TORNUDO-712911 format. One record per residue (C-alpha): residue in one letter; x, y, z. Coordinates in steps of 0.25 Angstrom, whole numbers, plus 5000, padded with zeros to 4 digits. Layout:
# TORNUDO-712911
aXYZ...
//
This chain:
# TORNUDO-712911
m535750115082d536550075097f535250085105a535950035116s536750165118y535850255110d535550375118p534350445116a534050495130g534950635127a534150625111r533550755108q532650745095s532250875086r531050865090g531250875106i531050735107i531750665122s532250525120a532650445131k533350305134i532650215144v533250075148v532149965150a532849845160g532649755170g532949605172f532649475161g531349485156v530649575165g529949655154k530849755146t530649705132t529249715133l529249845140v529949905129g529049845118a527849895126i528250025124s529250065113e528450135100i529350055092t529749915090p530749885101l532049855098t532249715107t533549625107e532949505111a533349345110v532749215114m533149155127t534149035124a534848945133a535849035132g535149115144v534848995154g535549035167i535449175163d534249215160d533149165168p531849165159s531249075171k530249205176v529949255163p529149155157g528949155141k530149245139e531149185127t531749315122t532749415130t533249555127v534749535123a535049675120m533949765124d532549835119f532549965113g530950035112r530450195112i529350255115t528850415114m528450445128a528150605125q528250685112d529750715119l530250595124i530550455119l531150345126y532050235122l531950115129f533150015131g532549885136t533949825143p534249655143g533949605156q535049475155t536149515166r537049465154f536649565143w536549685156f537949735149m537249795138w536449885149d537550005150e537450025136i535950015134i535850115148r536750215139g535850335137a534750305144v533850415155g533350295163a532850155163a531650055169v531949915176l531049815174v530549725184d529949585186t529349545199r529449405195r531049445194i531249565203t532749545208d533149545192a532849685194f534049715205a535249725193p534449815183l534149895193d535449905199y536049935187f535150075184e535550095199n537050095196r536950175182n536050285189l535150285179p533550305183y532750185182v531250145184v530950015189a529649945184l528949835188n528649735176r527349685177f527349535175d525949465175g526049365186a527249415192p527249475207e526749605211y527349695220e527349835225l528249925220d528749955233e529249805235v529849815222r530449925225e531049885238a531349735231l532349805224a533049915232i532450025222s532650155224p531450245229d531650325219v531750245208p530350225200l529650095202v528550075194m527549965187t527549905173d526949825162a528049815152r527049755142r526249905143r526650015136e525950105146s526450035158v527950055150k527850195147q527450225161v528850175166m529550245155v528950365161t529450325174v530950305167v530950445162e530350525174h531450445183a532550485173m532250625174a531850645188r533150575189l533950655181q533250805186a533750745201e535150725197h535150865191d534750935202r535750865210g536750925201f537250785191p536550715180t536050565180p537050465172v536250405163g536850285157
//
């Protein structure tokens, strides 16, 4: 199956179950693989590779202690949110040299979650710009790392120039219930955006 171009957003199963595609994005080592693994009800499909000297000068693992692998294509997982709603999660590679894949990965997505690490908050600018430029609804989630600087949500919103209408939440990518709340927020925000665009007379392009 071509997971990157798979479009479950429009899928309707015979039992009336709706499935939707959610993208999980963010900078290098921000916790995307951990998040997908924490919530997926199936064994996640991951495409991680051991980091080697080839990444020197490109990837900076100095602020991600203990990180020895990196996603080179995507992560894939699935979570049943309700009896009639299944989410398919697609985690993007964080390094900029793999961003040529992002346009394929987001195809058919209804929304995205952008993870932010407060130790490297400026890494979030590029992913945020990416989704803004493609008019895809997204939520910003601050991932809690042990020992990382703590900021108020309003401080982060101001630092990243996040629009007031974009949800900003705290999360712990290691904890299933915390991640589930992020997914709920993404779906609710995407539905609200879709309804607002419909009320104005034109639909929001998604992918």
